[in-house]
N, C-alpha and C positions, 0 to 999 in steps of 0.2 A: 142556083147551080150553074156552073160553067157550061157553055154549049159543048157537047161531046164531039170530039174529033173521031170519026169512025176508024181512022187508021191507028189510033192510040188506044190500047186496052185500058179498061178501068183497073184500078188498084185492087189487089186481093183484100177483102174485108179483114182477113186474119192479120194482115200487116197493120191496119188501123187499130185493131183491138190490142195488138202487142204494143204499139206506140202509146196508146191511152194508158195501158198498165205501166209502161215505162215512166211516163210522166206522173202518174198517180203515186208510184213508189218513190220517185224523187221528191214529190211534194210532201209525202209523209215523213221522209228523212229530214227535209229542211224544216218542217214544222216542229220537229223535235229540238231544233236549235233556235227557233224564232222567239225573240224577246227573252233570250237567255242572258241574264246579267253577267255571266262569266264567259260569254263568247268572246274569243280573242279575234280582233279584226286587224289584218295586215294591209299594207299598201303595196300594190304591184308597181312595176317599173313605169307603167303608163299613168300612175296616179290613182287608179281605181281600187276600191276595197275588195278584199277576198278573205274568206274564213274557212274553217273546217267544214262548214255547211256546204259551201261551193264545191270544195275538193271532194268531200265525201259523197255528195250527190252525183257528181260526174263519175266517180269511180264505180258507184252502184249502177249507173246507167250503162257504162261501158261493159261491166261484167255481165249484165243482162243481155246486151246485144251480142257480145262475144259468145255467150253460151247458146243463144237461140239461132244466131246467124253468123257463124265463125268466119265466113268468107267475105263479109261485108266490110267496107271501109268505114272509118269513124273520124269525124272532125268535131272537136270540142273546144271550149274556151280555156280550160285549165290544164290540159295535158297535150302531149304531142300527137299529131295525126297518126292514125293507124291505117296502114295500107290494106286493101282487100283485092279479091280476085273475081268477085261475083258480078261486077259492073254496077253495084248499088253502093250508096254512101249515106250513112246517117250523120246528121248535123245536130248536135245537142248543146243546150245552154242550161246548166244545172240550176242557176239562179239568174234570171234576167230582171234587173232592177235591184242590184245588190245594195245600192244606197237606200232604197226603201226597206229592204230586208233588215239591214243593220240598224235602221232608225225605228224599227218596230211598226212600219206601215204595211198593212196587209194587202197591197196590190202588186207585190212581186210575183213573178211567174216562173214556171219550169217549162222548157221548150224542147220539142223533138221534131225532126224533119227527116224525110227519106226521099232520096232521088234515085231513079233507075235509068235504064237506057233511053226511056222516053221523056225524061225530065222530072219535074216535081211530082211526087207520088203520094206522100202522106205529110200532114202537118197537124201538130197538137200543141195547144197552149193550156197549161194548167194554172189555176189561181188558187192554191191550196188553202189560204187563209179565208177565202170566200166560198170554198167548196164548189168551184166552177172548173169545168174542162170543156174547151172548144176543140173539136176534132174534125178533120176532113180527109177524105181519100179521093184521088183523081177519079172523076166520073161517079162518085158516090154521094155527093152533097156534103153539107156541113151540119154539125150538131152541137148543141149546148147541153151538156149533161145527158146525152143520149137522145134528145129531142131535136128534130129538124129546126134549124134557124136560118135566117137570111138577113141581108142588109136592109137598110131603110129605103123608103121610096120618095124621100124629099128630092125635088127637082131643081132647086136653085141654091146657091151658096147663101143667099139671104136667109138668116135664121138657122142655117145648118150648124151642127156642133163639130168643131175641129179640136182634136186632142193632139198632144205632143209630149215627148219625154222631158222636155225642158227647152228653154229659149237660148241656151248658151251658144248653140251652133247655127242659129238662124241668121240669115242675111238681114241687116237692119232695115233695108228698104222693103224687102219681102214681108217682114214682120209688120211694118206700118201699113202696107197695102192690105194685108190680111185683116188687120184690125179695122181698117176703113171699109172693108167689103161687106160688112154685115154678118160675117161668120162669128158664131159664139166660140170663143177660145177657152180651152181648158187644158189641164196638165194631168189627165188620167193616163200616165205614160207607160213606156216600155211595152212588153207583150200584152198587158192588160188593155191598152188602147186599141190594139188590133182585134182583140177579142170583142170589144165593144162595137167596133165597126161591123164585124162578121155577124153579130147578133142583133144589129139594128138599133143599138143604144147610143151610138155616136155615128156620125156620117163621114168623118175624115180623120185619118191619123197620119201625121207627118214626122219623119225623122230625117233632118237634113244631112246628118253624118252618122253612120251606123256600121257595126260589124255584121258580117253575114249571118253568124249564128243567132244574132238578135232578132232577125226578121225572116229567116229562112222558112219557118212554117207558114208564113203569110202568103207565100207563093202558091200554096195549095188552098189554104183556108179562105182567103178573100174571094178568089174566083169561084170556088165551089159554093160560097154563100151568095153569089150573084153580083159581087162587086168587081173592082178592078184595081190592079197595082201597077205602078211604074216608078221610074226614077223622076226626079224633078224636071228633067228635060223630055220626059215622055217615053224614053227608051226602057228596055227591061233586059239588061245583061244577065248572065247566069248567076252572078254574085253581085247584086246591086250595092253600091256604096252609100246610097240614100234611098228612101222609100216614101211614096205617097200611096195610101190605101183609101179608097172611097167606095161609096155605094154604086159607082159606075155612072150614074145619071149625071153627076156634077163633076166628074173627073176632069174633063177638059177645062171647065170653068175654074176649078181649083188650081190647075196647073198654070192657067193664065194669070191668076192672082199671085202665085208664088214666084214665077219666073221673072228675071230681070228684063226690062225692055231691051230690044235690040238697039245697038248703037247706030 
């Protein structure tokens, strides 16, 4: 669990429970379309795939939030942002890993995140095809299917397991340094990779280029599981353009492997 800041209150458990239900319902909806031979997949302007499963799940999640918390803002991947007046914002991704989803690979995820006036408050990653939900609330710790979970205790990159969503956006030199470092490299990617780090089944997850809704829940989940998140340069802006998540013990060593040498 993250070290609590006495000046920042813990999240209300009811908000975590709502977010878990939100993700569970989205997962049930998307499973209804998973491996459907008649599913029509379109291509968005950025080249990524989208289907009725993505759009329908986001509409479901938005309607649930609007009914329960009508004053909250909403940011999602498939619809325009919704303004709010409460000072809180939900960030949702109805299907993270759409390539996996449309290919019938069961490691796609459904994501929900809540931020309030104090910053990251709730994060949930659901893996419906595997029946897993990782959830965390600020100051409340992290759980896997309702049971407390935490990051691994490996203390060196040698032999650690690093996952990534793909190698398309990796810097070539960083990729070679990572390969030569002794890290075991896998591609259990997208939200699933962060769920693995939070539950101690992987040690590092890296996304060199990412949209905020893809990694927002990790800003709560990984610290509450005892790990650490940052950008490749070690910083952590409000909406990171890339992300490294680790068990914390090897974070600086991982960053040193990933970063380009100074000129």
